[in-house]
C-alpha positions as CSV (number, residue, x, y, z in Angstrom):
1,M,0.0,0.0,0.0
2,D,1.4,3.4,-1.0
3,L,2.0,6.1,1.6
4,P,-1.0,8.4,0.6
5,A,-3.4,5.5,0.8
6,A,-1.9,4.5,4.2
7,E,-2.4,8.0,5.5
8,T,-6.0,8.1,4.3
9,L,-6.7,4.8,6.1
10,L,-5.2,6.1,9.3
11,R,-7.1,9.3,9.2
12,G,-10.4,7.7,8.5
13,C,-10.3,4.7,10.8
14,P,-12.1,5.2,14.2
15,T,-10.3,2.1,15.6
16,P,-6.9,2.6,17.2
17,L,-4.6,1.8,14.3
18,A,-0.8,2.0,13.8
19,R,1.8,1.0,11.3
20,V,4.8,-0.6,13.0
21,S,8.2,-1.9,11.9
22,L,9.3,-5.5,12.5
23,S,11.3,-4.3,15.5
24,G,8.2,-2.7,17.0
25,E,8.9,1.0,16.2
26,T,5.8,3.0,15.5
27,L,5.9,4.4,12.0
28,A,2.5,6.0,11.9
29,T,-0.5,6.2,14.1
30,N,-4.0,7.6,14.0
31,A,-5.6,9.8,16.7
32,A,-7.5,6.9,18.3
33,W,-4.3,5.0,18.8
34,D,-2.5,7.9,20.4
35,A,-5.5,8.5,22.7
36,R,-6.1,4.9,23.7
37,V,-2.7,3.2,23.5
38,G,-0.2,6.2,23.5
39,S,2.6,7.3,21.2
40,G,6.1,5.9,20.9
41,A,7.4,2.4,20.6
42,I,4.7,-0.2,21.0
43,E,6.7,-2.2,23.6
44,A,6.9,1.0,25.8
45,R,3.1,1.0,25.9
46,V,2.8,-2.6,27.1
47,H,3.5,-4.2,30.5
48,E,7.1,-5.5,30.6
49,Q,5.9,-9.1,31.3
50,D,3.9,-9.1,28.0
51,R,6.6,-7.7,25.7
52,A,8.1,-11.0,24.7
53,A,4.7,-12.4,23.7
54,L,4.0,-9.2,21.7
55,A,7.3,-9.6,19.8
56,E,6.5,-13.2,19.0
57,A,3.0,-12.2,17.7
58,R,4.6,-9.7,15.3
59,R,7.0,-12.3,14.0
60,V,4.3,-14.9,13.4
61,A,2.0,-12.4,11.7
62,F,4.7,-11.2,9.3
63,G,5.9,-14.7,8.4
64,A,2.6,-16.4,8.0
65,E,1.0,-13.4,6.3
66,A,-2.0,-13.9,8.6
67,T,-3.6,-11.9,11.4
68,R,-2.2,-12.6,14.8
69,S,-4.0,-11.4,18.0
70,L,-3.2,-11.5,21.7
71,D,-4.3,-9.9,25.0
72,V,-1.8,-7.8,26.8
73,R,-1.7,-5.4,29.8
74,L,-1.0,-1.8,29.0
75,A,1.5,0.3,30.9
76,R,-1.5,2.4,32.1
77,E,-2.7,0.9,35.4
78,G,-5.7,-1.3,35.1
79,E,-6.0,-1.2,31.3
80,R,-5.8,-4.2,28.9
81,A,-5.8,-4.4,25.1
82,R,-6.4,-6.9,22.4
83,I,-3.7,-6.1,19.8
84,S,-3.9,-7.6,16.3
85,F,-1.0,-7.7,13.7
86,W,-1.1,-8.3,10.0
87,R,1.4,-7.8,7.2
88,A,1.4,-4.4,5.5
89,D,4.4,-4.7,3.2
90,E,7.9,-6.2,3.1
91,Q,9.1,-4.0,6.0
92,S,6.1,-3.2,8.2
93,L,2.9,-4.4,9.9
94,W,-0.5,-3.0,10.6
95,A,-1.6,-3.1,14.3
96,S,-5.0,-2.4,15.7
97,A,-6.1,-2.3,19.4
98,E,-9.3,-2.9,21.3
99,V,-8.6,-1.2,24.7
100,T,-10.6,-2.3,27.7
101,R,-10.5,-1.5,31.4
102,D,-9.7,-4.4,33.7
103,E,-12.8,-4.9,35.8
104,H,-10.9,-6.6,38.5
105,E,-8.5,-3.7,38.7
106,E,-11.3,-1.2,38.6
107,R,-13.0,-3.1,41.5
108,K,-9.8,-3.0,43.5
109,A,-9.4,0.7,42.7
110,R,-12.9,1.5,43.9
111,I,-12.4,-0.4,47.1
112,L,-9.1,1.3,47.8
113,L,-10.7,4.7,47.0
114,D,-13.7,4.1,49.3
115,C,-11.4,3.0,52.1
116,F,-9.1,6.0,51.6
117,R,-12.0,8.4,51.8
118,V,-12.7,7.3,55.4
119,M,-9.3,6.3,56.7
120,D,-6.9,8.6,58.5
121,A,-4.2,8.6,55.8
122,I,-2.2,10.8,53.4
123,V,-1.1,10.1,49.8
124,W,1.4,12.2,48.1
125,S,3.9,12.1,45.2
126,C,6.7,14.2,43.7
127,D,8.8,14.2,40.6
128,V,12.6,13.5,40.5
129,E,13.3,17.1,41.5
130,G,11.2,16.8,44.6
131,N,8.3,19.0,43.4
132,I,5.1,17.8,45.0
133,L,2.5,16.7,42.4
134,L,-0.2,15.3,44.7
135,S,-1.2,15.8,48.3
136,D,-4.5,14.4,49.6
137,G,-6.2,12.6,52.5
138,N,-7.9,13.0,55.8
139,G,-4.6,12.6,57.6
140,L,-3.5,16.1,56.4
141,A,-5.6,17.6,59.2
142,H,-3.1,16.2,61.8
143,L,-0.4,18.4,60.1
144,G,-2.7,21.5,59.9
145,L,-2.9,21.1,56.1
146,V,-5.8,20.7,53.6
147,S,-5.9,18.6,50.4
148,G,-3.7,20.1,47.6
149,Q,-2.1,22.8,49.8
150,S,1.4,21.4,49.3
151,V,1.2,20.9,45.6
152,G,3.9,22.8,43.8
153,M,6.1,23.0,46.9
154,N,9.5,21.2,46.9
155,V,9.9,18.5,49.5
156,F,13.6,19.1,49.8
157,Q,12.9,22.7,50.8
158,L,10.2,21.6,53.3
159,Y,12.5,19.1,54.9
160,P,16.2,20.1,55.4
161,P,19.0,17.7,54.6
162,D,19.4,16.7,58.3
163,T,15.8,15.3,58.5
164,A,14.8,11.7,58.1
165,V,12.2,12.5,55.4
166,H,14.8,14.3,53.3
167,T,17.1,11.3,53.4
168,I,14.2,8.8,52.7
169,V,13.0,10.8,49.7
170,E,16.5,11.0,48.2
171,R,17.0,7.2,48.6
172,T,13.5,6.5,47.2
173,L,14.2,8.6,44.1
174,A,17.4,6.6,43.8
175,G,15.3,3.4,43.4
176,E,14.8,2.1,47.0
177,T,11.5,1.2,48.7
178,F,10.9,2.0,52.4
179,C,8.3,1.1,55.0
180,Q,9.0,3.3,58.1
181,E,7.2,3.9,61.4
182,D,7.2,7.3,63.0
183,V,6.1,7.1,66.7
184,T,6.0,10.1,69.1
185,E,4.1,10.8,72.3
186,T,1.1,12.1,70.3
187,A,1.3,10.4,67.0
188,H,1.9,7.0,65.3
189,W,2.4,6.9,61.5
190,L,3.2,4.1,59.2
191,N,4.8,5.5,56.0
192,V,5.4,3.6,52.7
193,Y,7.7,5.2,50.0
194,T,8.0,3.6,46.5
195,P,9.7,4.9,43.4
196,I,7.7,5.6,40.2
197,V,9.4,4.1,37.2
198,D,8.7,4.5,33.5
199,A,8.6,1.7,30.9
200,S,12.4,1.8,30.6
201,G,12.8,1.4,34.3
202,A,14.0,4.9,35.0
203,V,12.8,6.6,38.2
204,K,10.6,9.6,37.4
205,G,9.3,10.3,40.9
206,L,8.0,8.8,44.1
207,Q,4.7,8.0,45.6
208,S,3.9,7.7,49.3
209,L,1.2,6.4,51.6
210,S,1.1,7.4,55.3
211,V,-1.5,5.9,57.7
212,S,-2.1,7.3,61.2
213,F,-2.7,5.0,64.1
214,G,-3.6,7.7,66.6
215,E,-6.1,5.5,68.4
216,A,-3.6,2.7,68.4
217,L,-1.0,4.8,70.2
218,Q,-2.8,4.4,73.5
219,L,-3.2,0.7,72.8
220,A,0.6,0.6,72.2
221,K,1.2,2.3,75.6
222,K,-1.1,-0.2,77.3
223,S,0.6,-3.1,75.5
224,K,4.0,-1.7,76.8
225,A,2.6,-1.5,80.3
226,L,1.3,-5.1,80.0
227,A,4.6,-6.3,78.7
228,E,6.4,-4.7,81.7
229,C,3.9,-6.4,84.1
230,V,4.4,-9.8,82.4
231,D,8.2,-9.3,82.6
232,R,8.0,-8.9,86.3
233,L,5.4,-11.6,87.1
234,P,6.7,-15.0,88.3
235,L,5.4,-16.8,85.1
236,T,6.3,-17.2,81.5
237,L,4.1,-16.5,78.4
238,F,5.1,-18.1,75.1
239,A,3.5,-18.6,71.7
240,L,4.3,-20.6,68.6
241,D,2.9,-20.6,65.1
242,K,1.3,-23.6,63.3
243,D,4.7,-25.0,62.3
244,G,5.9,-24.9,65.9
245,T,8.2,-21.8,65.6
246,C,8.4,-19.7,68.8
247,T,7.0,-16.2,68.2
248,L,6.9,-14.9,71.8
249,F,8.8,-15.7,75.1
250,A,8.4,-13.4,78.1
251,G,8.2,-13.4,81.9
252,A,10.3,-13.5,84.9
253,L,10.0,-17.3,85.4
254,G,11.9,-17.9,82.1
255,R,14.8,-15.8,83.3
256,R,14.8,-17.6,86.6
257,M,15.2,-20.8,84.7
258,G,18.1,-19.4,82.6
259,R,16.1,-18.8,79.5
260,A,15.9,-15.6,77.4
261,A,13.7,-14.6,74.5
262,S,16.8,-14.8,72.2
263,D,17.2,-18.5,73.1
264,L,13.8,-19.5,71.8
265,V,12.1,-16.9,69.6
266,G,12.5,-17.9,65.9
267,K,13.4,-21.5,66.8
268,N,11.1,-24.5,66.3
269,L,10.1,-25.7,69.7
270,L,9.0,-29.1,68.5
271,E,12.7,-29.6,67.4
272,F,14.1,-27.7,70.4
273,Y,12.4,-30.0,72.9
274,R,12.8,-33.2,70.8
275,D,14.3,-35.0,73.9
276,R,11.1,-34.2,75.9
277,E,8.4,-36.3,74.2
278,D,5.9,-35.3,76.9
279,I,6.3,-31.5,76.1
280,V,6.3,-32.1,72.3
281,S,3.1,-34.1,72.7
282,D,1.5,-31.3,74.8
283,M,2.3,-28.8,72.0
284,R,1.0,-31.1,69.3
285,R,-2.3,-31.5,71.2
286,A,-2.7,-27.8,71.3
287,L,-1.8,-27.4,67.6
288,A,-4.5,-30.0,66.9
289,G,-7.0,-27.7,68.6
290,E,-7.2,-29.0,72.2
291,E,-7.0,-26.6,75.1
292,H,-5.5,-28.4,78.1
293,V,-3.5,-28.0,81.3
294,V,-0.6,-30.2,82.3
295,V,2.1,-30.3,85.0
296,R,5.6,-31.1,83.8
297,P,8.9,-31.4,85.8
298,I,11.8,-29.3,84.5
299,R,14.9,-29.6,86.5
300,D,13.8,-29.3,90.2
301,I,10.6,-27.3,89.3
302,Q,7.1,-28.5,88.7
303,L,5.7,-26.3,85.9
304,R,1.9,-26.0,85.3
305,M,1.4,-25.2,81.6
306,R,-1.9,-24.1,80.1
307,Y,-2.1,-24.4,76.3
308,V,-4.7,-22.5,74.3
309,P,-5.0,-22.9,70.5
310,V,-5.1,-19.6,68.5
311,R,-7.6,-19.7,65.6
312,D,-8.3,-17.5,62.5
313,P,-11.8,-16.1,61.8
314,F,-12.6,-19.4,60.0
315,G,-11.8,-21.5,63.0
316,N,-8.5,-22.9,61.7
317,V,-5.7,-23.3,64.2
318,I,-2.9,-20.9,63.3
319,G,-0.8,-21.2,66.4
320,V,-0.7,-21.7,70.2
321,C,-0.3,-19.5,73.2
322,A,0.7,-20.8,76.6
323,A,1.2,-19.7,80.1
324,T,3.6,-21.4,82.5
325,E,3.7,-21.0,86.3
326,D,5.8,-22.5,89.0
327,A,3.5,-25.0,90.8
328,T,6.1,-26.6,93.0
329,E,5.1,-25.0,96.3
330,Q,1.4,-25.4,95.5
331,M,1.8,-29.0,94.7
332,R,3.7,-29.6,98.0
333,F,0.9,-27.8,99.8
334,E,-1.7,-29.9,98.0
335,A,0.2,-33.0,98.9
336,K,0.2,-32.0,102.6
337,I,-3.5,-31.3,102.5
338,Q,-4.2,-34.7,100.9
339,E,-2.1,-36.3,103.6
340,Q,-4.2,-34.6,106.3
341,L,-7.4,-35.6,104.5
342,D,-6.2,-39.2,104.3
343,L,-5.3,-39.1,108.0
344,I,-8.7,-37.8,108.9
345,A,-10.4,-40.4,106.8
346,S,-8.3,-43.1,108.5
347,Q,-9.2,-41.8,111.9
348,K,-12.8,-41.6,111.0
349,Q,-12.7,-45.2,109.8
350,A,-11.1,-46.2,113.1
351,I,-13.7,-44.4,115.2
352,A,-16.5,-46.0,113.2
353,E,-15.0,-49.4,113.7
354,L,-14.6,-48.7,117.5
355,G,-18.3,-47.5,117.5
356,T,-19.5,-50.9,116.2
357,P,-16.9,-53.5,117.1
358,I,-17.4,-57.1,116.0
359,I,-16.5,-59.6,118.7
360,E,-16.2,-63.3,118.4
361,V,-17.7,-64.3,121.8
362,W,-18.0,-68.0,121.2
363,Q,-17.3,-70.5,118.5
364,D,-19.5,-69.6,115.5
365,I,-21.0,-66.7,117.4
366,L,-20.3,-63.0,116.7
367,A,-21.5,-60.1,118.8
368,V,-22.0,-56.5,117.6
369,P,-22.7,-54.0,120.5
370,V,-24.4,-50.9,119.2
371,V,-24.0,-47.7,121.2
372,G,-25.5,-44.3,120.3
373,T,-27.4,-43.5,117.1
374,L,-27.4,-45.8,114.2
375,D,-27.6,-43.6,111.1
376,A,-27.3,-44.7,107.4
377,A,-23.5,-44.3,107.1
378,R,-22.9,-46.1,110.3
379,A,-25.4,-48.9,109.4
380,E,-23.6,-49.3,106.0
381,Q,-20.2,-49.5,107.7
382,M,-21.5,-52.0,110.2
383,L,-23.2,-54.1,107.6
384,G,-20.1,-54.4,105.5
385,A,-17.8,-55.2,108.4
386,L,-20.3,-57.8,109.8
387,L,-20.7,-59.6,106.4
388,E,-17.0,-59.9,106.0
389,A,-16.6,-61.2,109.6
390,V,-19.4,-63.8,109.1
391,V,-17.6,-65.1,106.0
392,E,-14.2,-65.0,107.6
393,K,-15.3,-66.6,110.9
394,Q,-17.8,-69.0,109.3
395,A,-20.2,-67.7,112.0
396,S,-23.7,-69.2,112.5
397,F,-25.1,-66.4,114.7
398,A,-24.7,-62.7,114.8
399,L,-25.9,-61.0,118.0
400,I,-26.8,-57.4,117.5
401,D,-26.9,-55.9,121.0
402,L,-29.0,-52.7,121.5
403,T,-28.3,-52.3,125.2
404,G,-26.5,-49.0,124.5
405,V,-29.3,-47.6,122.2
406,E,-31.8,-45.4,124.1
407,K,-34.1,-44.4,121.2
408,V,-34.7,-45.4,117.6
409,D,-36.7,-44.1,114.6
410,T,-38.0,-45.6,111.4
411,D,-34.6,-45.4,109.7
412,T,-32.8,-47.0,112.5
413,A,-35.3,-49.8,112.7
414,E,-35.1,-50.4,109.0
415,H,-31.3,-50.5,109.2
416,L,-31.6,-53.2,111.9
417,V,-33.9,-55.4,109.8
418,R,-31.7,-54.9,106.7
419,V,-28.6,-56.1,108.6
420,A,-30.4,-59.1,110.0
421,S,-31.7,-60.0,106.5
422,A,-28.3,-59.6,104.9
423,V,-26.5,-62.0,107.3
424,R,-29.3,-64.5,106.8
425,L,-28.4,-64.7,103.1
426,L,-25.0,-65.9,104.2
427,G,-26.5,-68.8,106.3
428,C,-26.1,-66.9,109.6
429,E,-28.9,-66.0,111.9
430,G,-29.2,-62.5,113.1
431,V,-30.4,-62.1,116.7
432,I,-31.3,-58.7,118.2
433,T,-30.8,-58.4,122.0
434,G,-30.9,-55.9,124.7
435,I,-34.0,-54.0,123.5
436,R,-34.9,-51.4,126.2
437,P,-38.6,-50.9,127.1
438,S,-38.6,-47.4,125.5
439,V,-37.1,-48.8,122.4
440,A,-39.6,-51.7,122.3
441,K,-42.5,-49.2,122.7
442,T,-41.2,-47.1,119.8
443,L,-40.7,-50.2,117.5
444,V,-44.3,-51.2,118.1
445,G,-45.5,-47.7,117.3
446,L,-43.5,-47.6,114.1
447,D,-45.0,-50.9,113.0
448,V,-41.6,-52.4,112.2
449,N,-41.8,-56.0,111.0
450,L,-39.4,-58.0,113.2
451,T,-41.3,-61.4,112.8
452,Q,-38.4,-63.0,110.9
453,T,-35.8,-61.8,113.3
454,R,-35.3,-63.5,116.7
455,T,-35.1,-61.1,119.6
456,L,-33.9,-62.0,123.1
457,R,-33.8,-60.0,126.4
458,S,-30.0,-59.7,126.8
459,L,-26.7,-60.6,125.3
460,K,-26.3,-63.3,127.9
461,D,-29.6,-65.0,127.0
462,A,-28.7,-64.9,123.4
463,L,-25.3,-66.4,124.0
464,R,-26.9,-69.2,126.1
465,S,-29.4,-69.9,123.4
466,C,-27.0,-69.9,120.5
467,A,-24.3,-71.9,122.3
468,G,-26.9,-74.5,123.4
469,L,-26.4,-74.0,127.1
470,G,-30.0,-74.2,128.0
471,A,-32.6,-71.7,128.8
472,P,-31.8,-68.9,131.3
473,P,-32.9,-69.5,134.9
474,K,-36.3,-68.0,135.8
475,R,-36.3,-65.3,138.4
């Protein structure tokens, strides 16, 4: 196609159209191409990661004498284009472009813009000479400024050479990236500085985002106070991530045991304590999601450890935090208390046995003198002891003597019947003796069924009867 015809085509085509050389140099463009893609070499208008594919498409289109199309990202943030090549003549190609906006990038941009409108932040940028091109954000109010007030000023004049900002801006314009915190008694800023580079990689300015954590400053002070308290308390707090790497170690107990944060933080505790299978098992239980408390001996100290899994918003375990305290003295105290309780229980058992002694008064004959009140606990103890004695002594008679009992109630009477019935199941006859007149009157009034239980006036009469010594003499 001759040059006049090509120029006519370019002027009349509403689609972005360009004539390019085999090396990618732009030979001619129309207004639509300049507006949507940009002037200059076509590679300079495309994202650097797509340039190789673009060159290959040109080569294929020229050699095959067919149209070759591909989707690329443009250097303009968030824009994409479908570029098509076809052969124009022996030395050049035609190129057309369908430029679209990346919906995903647009969505991200809208979200970021909406967040920026409400957050306490500042965005600003400058050129390579330090001239401020943009200054915006709610955070400017902290500096007594309004949006756009600093535009046109020079950052190097605002901040002298001996200031941190001056140094950071110089180094950012030299190609470095910074993330820097600025904390004072009244403010807390997180500042990010990144260089702006053109398609060739040359720095043409910088952009910066600063976020104010004013409310978090008081939280930071509280956290510092809490850390100081933990550092003085006789305990240890430690944490590990899901892989077992220690992320925190603090507390006076650790120092007392000769451990410092530098000894453990950053190290894998599952590996560090590999010789202590019990401690490794405790950590793995917590990493599996189980909250638990254990006591483990380390050197001459008994440590009580509480493990608590840390979860993300979806419930997945992302680590473990744990608190450790010295439980040595407490465990000694608890052991002493338990010894006292055991002694009291032993003494109580001895008193109960003395209260209802079981005496072998004759061959095959046992006597159980009952003194005082016969409640449920005492009746249960007496029943157990009597049944064991009946089996051990192979007794044929069990004499339950009530001489020392001055009054009874329904429960006491039922206990007596129950004891007599139980020994009967072992082939032993239960005999109740020594019933006082007042007790007899009460038993009749309570309508207690003693028809299957033999009763005799005294222990002596019962012994005579059971031993076969004849009836007692009449008086």
